[in-house]
N, C-alpha and C positions, 0 to 999 in steps of 0.2 A: 691789504685793506685789514687795520689793527681792529681789531673785537674783542670783546669780554661779555661772560656771562652776566647777567643780571638778576637783581634780586630787590623785588620790591615785597616787605612785609608792615600789613598795619594789623597793630596789636590793640583788640579792643577788649571791652566788659563783653560778657558773655552774650553773643550773638544770637538772635531770636534762629530757633534748629529749623522750622520749616521754610525749605526753600533756602537755606544755605550752600545747598550745591552751586544750584542756579546761578546766587550771588556773585560766588566765585568765579563760575564759567563765565556770567556777564562782566565781570570786571577783569579776567584774561582778556577777553574777545576786545574790549572797549581799549586797553591800552595796546592792543596788539594793532587794531585800526589807525590808531594815531601816531604809532611810530609807522606804520607806512605812508601814513599821509606825512610827516616830514622827511622821508625818504629813507628812514633808516631802515635796513636791512637786518635778517638775526636769522637764528636756525628754528629750534623745536623750542615750543612754549609750554610749560607744565605748572598747572595749577596745583594749588592746596588751599586746605580749608579746614578748620576746626572750630572748636565753640570761642576760642580767644583769639583766631588769627583769621584773616585772607592775605592770600602770600601768590608771589608767583617767581619764577622763573623762566629767563628768557638768552634761551642759549646762545651766544657770536652774536649777538649786537655790534654791530658799525658804532665806535666813537664817534666818525663824523659820516653823513650825507654825503652823496658824491655832487658835486658841483653841478649848477644848470646852466646851458648856454640862453643867453638871452636874445631876444633880437628887436630891437624898438625901429619902427619905420618910421624917417622923413621925408621930406620934400620929394618930387621927382627928380630925378637922375639930370634930365633934360633941363631942369631950373637953376643946377645948382654953381656952372659957371657960366660966365658974362661970355660975350665976343671976342675977349680981349684971352681965355681962359684963366681967368681971376675964379676964386670963389663968389657967389652970391651971398647978400645980407643973410638969404637962406637959409644958404646952405652953413653958415658961421654962427649963425643964432642958434639952429640945431644941434650944430659940435659944443657951442658952449652952453648949451643946456645941459649938456651930458660930461661936462668939463674934460673934455678933448680935443683934439686941433681937426681941422675939418682934413687933414689927411688923414688922419686915423680912421674916418667912418669909410664903409664899405658898401660897394652896390649890390644889391638882392635884385633880385625878379621877381614880378608879383604879376597876377593876372592882369592889372592896372597898366602895366609896362615896368620897368627899372626904378625905383626907387634909393635914395639914401637911405644908410642903415646904423646904427649904433649895434655895435656886437658887444656883448661882455659875458663871462662866467660868474654868476655870484655862488660864492662858499656857500657849502650845503651845512644844515644844520648840524649840531654838536649835541651829541646825546645828552653831556653831561648840562651843559645851558639849558635843555628843555626838559625833561624828563618830571620834574618838581612839576610845573605846570598840564603838560600832561595827565600825572598821575591825582593830580587833586581835581581837573576838570572832570576825567572818567569818575573818580569818586563820587562826587557831586550830582552826578545824572546818573546812578546806580538808583535802579527801580527799586525803591523801597516806602510801603503806605505810609510808614510814619517815621519820621528820624526827629535825632535829642540833642536837646545842647548840654552844655557841662562846663562849669567853672564859671567864670567872668566871660568869656569868648563870646562870641557868636556863632560858633561853628558849629555844624552840626553833621550828625550822622547818623547810622543806624543804631550804633551803641556808643559810648564814650571811647574816642581812642588814648588809648596809655602811651606807646610808642609805636615808631614807624623805623624800617631798617631798610634803607637803601643802597646798596652795593653794586659798584660797577665792578668787575672783578676783586681787586679787594681794597679796594678806593672807597671811600665815603663820597656820594651826592650829596655837596651842603646846600640843601632847602629844606624850608619847611613845609608840610603836609598837616591839612585839619588841625593845626596851630600847635603841629609838634614838631620838635628840630630832627631832622633824618638822621640816624645814626648808624650804630653796627651791631647793637647788642639789641636781643630779643630774649621771651622768658620760656623757660620750662614748666613741665607740669606746675599747676597750684598746689600740690600738695608732695610730689617724690621730689620734685626740685625747685622750689620757690624762689629762683637767684636769677640773676641777670647772666645771659652769655652771650662773649663774645665772636662773632664770627670773624673769622680770618679770611672766609673769601668766599663768595656768594655761593659756589658748587658745594658748598659744604653745610649748606642749610639743613635739609633735611635728615641727614646723617647725626650733626651736634644734638639737633632735637629728639633725632632717636635715643640718642643715649641721654638725654633729659625728658625721658618717657613720655614724648610728645611723640605721637604718629599723623605727621603733617597730612600726608594725602590722604584727601578723600575716599578715594577707590582704594586703597589698600587697607585702609583703616573697615573700610566696610564688608570689603572680603575676610578679613580679619575674622569680623562681629560673626561673618555668616558661618565660617569654617568653626569657631567657639561653641555655636548654638546649635548649629548640627549634632558636634559632638555631648553636648550635654543632653540633647533629647536622645541621642543613642542611649546614655547611660539609664537611661530611667526607662530604658526598653519604647519608645517614643519615636518619633519625626516633628519636629519644629514646624508648626505654621507660620513662616515666614513672609508675610506681608511685604512688598516692593517700598510702599510709602514710609511705612514703621520703620524697614530695616536703614532709610536713608534719616530717619528723623533721629533714630538712636546713635545711629552713626554721626551725626551734626552736635549730638549731647555729650561728648566723651572726648578726650584726646587720648586716652590710652586702654581701650576696653578690654574688661575682665567678664567673662561671663558666668554667673554662679545661675543653679537651679533650686527651686523652693515648690513648697507644697501650699496646698490648701484642702480643709474636710471633703470627705466624696459627698456630704450631704447637699454642696452646692452643685453637684452636679445633676439634681432634681431643675434645677432652674432650665429656661432654655439655652442653649450653647449660645446662641445671639448675643445673650447678656452678658454671659461669663466673658466671650469674646473682646465685647465691646469694653468691659472694666477691663479687660488685661491691657490690649491694647490704647485706646484711647486715653483712659484716664492712669493707666501705670508703664506704659509703654514696656510692658512684658509680650515675650513671645507662648502663646499658646503649645501645648504640648498634646499631638492626637495620636490615637494606636494606629494599627495597620488597617484600619476602617472608617479612618478619620473622625470617629467619636474623641470628645474630649478627655482627658487622662487628668486626676486631680493635682498639676503640677504647673509650673509654668517660670519664662527664663528670665532674667534680668542681667541687664549689662550696666558691673559699675564702672567707672570714672577710675579706679586705681586698683592697683595690689594689696588686698586687706590684710594683716598678719591675722587675723583670725576672721576669714571668710564668714562662718557659721555665725557669727555675729551678723554680718551685712545680710544674709539668707533672711533670720528672726526677724532681722527689721522689719525685711520687706514683706514675709510673712504675717507681720501685726498690720501693716499698711492696708494690706489688700482683705484680709479679715474683715473688717467694719464694711467696705466696701460692699463686699458681697454678702452681709449680712443686712445692709439697707435697701438691697434688690431682691433678696429674698423675701420680706417684709413688705417694701412695695409691691411684689409679684403679688402677696398673696390679700394683702387688702386692697387692691386695684380689683382684684375679681370679685369680689362680693358687690361691687356695683357694674351692671351690665351697661356695654358700652348706648344703648339706647337709650341709658335713662340720664345720661351725659349730653344730650342734644339741643335741651333748652338751655343749659348751661354757656349754649356759643353764642348765644347773644351776648353776652358780654365780653365777647372777644373780638376786639376790632382787627380785621382783615386792614381794610384801610379807609383811612377815614372818609371818604367820599363814595367808596361802593360797600358798603357796611362792614356788616361782623361776618364771622365766619360761619352765623348761621344763615347769614343771606348767600354765602359762596355754595354751601351745602344746597341748598334750595334751587341753585342756578344748575349746579352740577345735574342736580338730579333732571329737572328739564332735560339739559342740553346733552345729557350721557344717554337718557333717554331715546332720543331723538337721534344719535349715532348709532346705540345699538341696533335700532330697526334700518338704520342704512345698509350695515352691517351683517345683520342678521345674529344678532345678540340676542341675548336671554334679557328683555328690557327690566326684569321686574328685578333683576338682580344687579343692574346696572345701578335703579334707582337706589335699591336699598343698600347696597356700597357706598352710593354718592354721599347717602343721610348720615352714614358712619366714619366715612370719612377722617374726620377729623377730631372726632372726639377722644383720640387717644391721646391728645395732647394736652387732656384736661388730666389725666391720670398723673399719680405718683412720682411711677417709672421713668415717664418722659419728662416729666417735670426737673427729675434729678439727672436722668440721661437724657440728652435731648435727641443724642444718634438712633435713637432703638424708635423714633418717631417712625408708622408706621409697620415694625418688627413688633410693635408690642401691642397694636392695633388686631395685628393677625391673631397672636394668640389669646386675647380675652376674647374675640369673637369669637373663634371654634371653644372655647370656654362655654362661650352665651350660647351655643348651639347652632350660631349663622352656617350657612351654607360653605360650601371650601372655598368654594368661585368667589363669593364674598369678603371672604377672610382672607385669602391671597391678595383679590384688589385692594384691601386697606394697607398693605405693605408695598406693592408692585406698581401701586400709579403714583406713588415718588420715583421709579428708575424710569430713565437715567438717573443716577443723583448729582453725576460728572461726566464731562465728556470723551465717549469711548468704553462708558460702564453698562452694566447691562440692561437690557430691555425687559420689560413684561412679558411674561409668555405665556397668562392667559387671558384670551378674547374678552372677560369682563374689566379684565384691569389694564388692558389695553385701552379699551373703549374710557374707561373713568380718568385713564392718564394723559390720554387725547382732550377729553373734554376740561380737565382739571387747568392745562396750560393752557389752553383756549381761550377759557372766562378771563385767566390774570393777562394773558395779552389785550384782549378787545378791552377787559376795563383801564389798563394802565394806559393804553395808548389813545383810550377815550377820554381820559380825564387828562391828556397832554402830558402825560410823565414819561416819554419814551425815553428808552436809552441814551446818554449823549455821550462820545468819548469814555474815559473808562470808567463812568457811572451808571450803574446796572444795578439797583439796589432791590427789585425785585427779579433780579436774573433772568431778563425777558431772553437772552440773546441764549439760554442753556435751555430754556422752556422751549422757543422756535426750532432751536435742534432736533430737542427731544420728539416734537411733536411729527417733524420730518423723518427723523430714524425710525420711530413706530410705524407710522403710515408705511415707509416702504420697507423695512424689512419684516415687519408684520406683515406684508402683503395686505393692506387694508382698502380697497376699493371706495376712496372717500375723495370729495370733492371739496376743498380747501372753501373756495368763494362761499359752498354752501353751507359747510359749515361755521362760518365765520359770520355770516348772517344768519343762523340758529344760535349762537353764541350773542348776536347782541340783542336777541326778541327777549332774550332771559331778565336782560336790566329794563329799569324804569324808562319809559318815554320820554326823551329830551336831555336825559344824565349824560351822555356820551356824545361827541360832537359827531356831526353829518358823516364825517371823512375816514370813521372810525375802519368802518370796513376795509379802504382801499389802501390805507395806512396799514395797515398789521396781514394783507395779504402781501405788498408791495415788501415789507419786513422779511415774511417768509421768504418769498422767492430772493430777496437777498442774500437770507444765510442760505437756502438750497445752493445759489451760486458757490459762497464762498465755503461750504462741505465741499464740492467737488474740485474747486480750488486745492484744498487740503490732500484731496485724492490725487489729485495732480493730473485731472482730466484739463485739456486745455478750455480757456474760458470762449474761446469761439465755438467749442462744442456744446455749452450751454448756451449759450445767446442763438445758436441755431435752431433749440431744441425751445429755447422763451420764445422768439420770434413769433410763435405759432400762439401764444398767448392763452395756454394751458393752464389748470387749474388741479388737477390731480396726481399730487407729487408721486404714487405706484407708477404711472404712466411716462410721468415726466422723466422718471428713474429710467425705465426702458429705453426710450429714446435716444437717453444721454446717451447712456451705454451701446445703444444702435448704433450710434452717430460717431461714437470715439470707438468703435469697431471698423465704419467704415473708412477714415479717415487714415487706416492700418493698410486698408485693401490698394494695390499698385495703380489701379484706375481712379483712384478719389482726387489725388491733386487734378487730373485731366476735369474731371466732372464738376467739383469744385469750381474751377476757373470757366467752365461750359455755364453752368447755373449761373455764375457772377452776369457772361457776357448775354443769358436769355434774358436777367433781369433787367439789365440797362437798357436792350431793345425794349422791354416788353413795356418799360416805366414809362409814362403818358401816353401810351398805347394802346394799350391793354384796357383802361376803361371806358375808351371811345369804339373799343372792339363790339360790333354787334355779335350778341348770343347765338353763334349759329354753330353747327358741326362742322368739320371739317370736309371742304368740296373735295374728292378724290378725283373728280375730271380736272382740276389744277392743279395736282400733284405733275406738274411737267417733268420736274429733273429727276432722274433715278436715286441721286442722292437722298431727297424729299420722299420719296417713295417709298424708300428702304426702313427712313425714321419713322414714320408714318407706320408701316406695317409692323415696324418693333414694338411703338409703342402700343398700336393695337392690339397685338399678341400678348403681351403681359399683363392685359387688364383685369382680366379674369383674376391670376394669378393673384397679381397684387391684392384685389379686393378680399381672397381668402387671407392672405396674409394681416392684413390692416384688420382686419374683422377677428384673428387669432390673437392680435397684438404680438405679432411675431416679425419685429421691427427691424432686427438685424439682418432676416433671412429675407424680407423687402427690399433693404438696400441693398444686400448681395445681388440681389434679380435686377436691381435698375443700374448695379455697376456693368452689368453686362450691354449697356448702349452706350457704351465709350465707342467705339468703333462706327457706327453709324451716327453719331453726334457728332465724331469727328469730320467724317465725309461731308457731312451737310455744312458747316461752315465753313469745310472748306471750296465747296461745289456749287454754291446756292449762295445767290445775293435776296436778301431779305428784303430788304427796304426799297424792292421795284417801283418805277413809274409806275408801273400796272396796279392799280387803287385792289383789284379783286385777287390778283396774285400775291400780291403784299399782304392783304387781311388773311389771305388764306394762310399763309407761311406764317402768321404772329399769332392765330391759333393753334397753328403743328406746336410751334415752340410753349404758347399757355400750356397746351396737353402735356409738354416735355417737363414744363416748371411743376405743373401741377401735381405730376406722380410723384417727384420729389417732394413736395411740400406734406405730402401725406404724412410723412413721418417729420421732416423738420427741413428750415429755410437751409439747403447746404450751400449756398451761395456767401451765407457767414461764415465759410469755413475759411480758414489761411493755413494753407497744407503746406510743408516746408521750407516754411519761411528761417 
């Protein structure tokens, strides 16, 4: 089988740094999937990504896919020849359709009897013929929020494309991709090697670029940056604060990384550390340096995209850039503290939250009311929640947040402490925004947790209530994140809250008639769906959540405990048999239990030893099950019920439920109903599909 290494490189103007790695991975995955669809096998796939290029090498790509056998069925074989043994018109017509003689047709056995068949082998796809189309299709399907056009053509991509390399072994694959003719020439570093580089073979790619001061591998470049930054920090008697997201972003900004350290005046250390870190990471893409205690040092580490002949000048330039930024932050911090947050609340009336839902001032009033009610439910200081709610958005009007938007909440905490607010109130001003993204830190203070839940529920109810629920990828108010935040805070914070009750309380904070009548149901269903997606991400079988959801519960913490219990139950050796038994019981009771009189099981009618044994087993566990249910010990409750497998199996093996005697039949149905109700205390186990 003939194979060659395949090199694909798309050379661009500087690509957006955020998400570059994911873009490269998606590109490689798309091409790999398309090659498989064309039957073109290959070896390992390696992707590359830098500011000016997306690339991949596919090792050992088949030059042509294997031929595919094809069989087309014709008329029944019994109709193929006449009484004289000559081919019939049906057989001749079928053969002519496929441009063969009737003698070349085969006979194949089918479920409907023998049939005439035309068999052929279609040649497999040639890599050289389909690569251009595959690559362009994948590039056009890459996820990109905004695409650009350049030149006179209507071609679109994330950034203008300047060259395309497409090599199969040492041969150029002739085609045009994104309006560029494919070739064998790439570009080196924009400063160190600003010339065209001819590639003799696909496998030379990484080495040729390395010689031209381009480290094409994203992973290798990221590791080199990590090591260089750590070395620089050690030379400053400190440690580098290497944020993974910042590291990825910096890696996407450079092709030939060179870490350098700089300094700033020690007086800036009087500012809140979050301010300094924000300026360094978000604005300058610098790595902060900390001492052994985690305290900031007056140093930073930057990563240049070249080897400078005079590194001191590069460092000096970076120091000149960060100094005014920190000076601005220092001025804002001092200036903002002259006006207490409480004096800014009235100005929130001029800031629109949402046109139909009013201003931020209106929102803080709603948060005050809703937060107070939730605080009473969970035993938190209602007065502190109310105060935090009224101040929650005031730092948005400060100069600090106006300039450094990422400091919203954090600035509010520092200003509140300066104003003499209670520490719990100050903490809530920052933490009610947590978690800021999926998997991020949750609020840790009770007041903050309460306000965080209230804030998100107010937004969910309001936006759903005016008919602007998220659709597809459009979610301008980040309702998906808000919903997951509510659930995480309640579950991980162990808050005994009822979602339906909280949603109703949130609705009451809005003027009558403003929101649609079905708002409560819409928001509740949306939250339940996000709950299901959460467990799916945690690799909990969807049937497990369905089994619990069947009980139509509305306390997330209680639902979570039940889901964990049912998930643990599915791993018990008895689970498969018990789930099947519950399914069988449900099927028997369907349409029967509703007409069953509410009477106790009559022990005198338990004639068979197997039904007597099952009734005794259920009755003997009743007291223990009630205790476990009351304490929320669902895992132990299901484990106890698992012990019923033997009497349940015996019952179904030896007892006829739907007997002709109505008294016996109804008594046995009551027994099955008691069995089902025992399991239903936790979840509907009949929903489980174990070992599928």
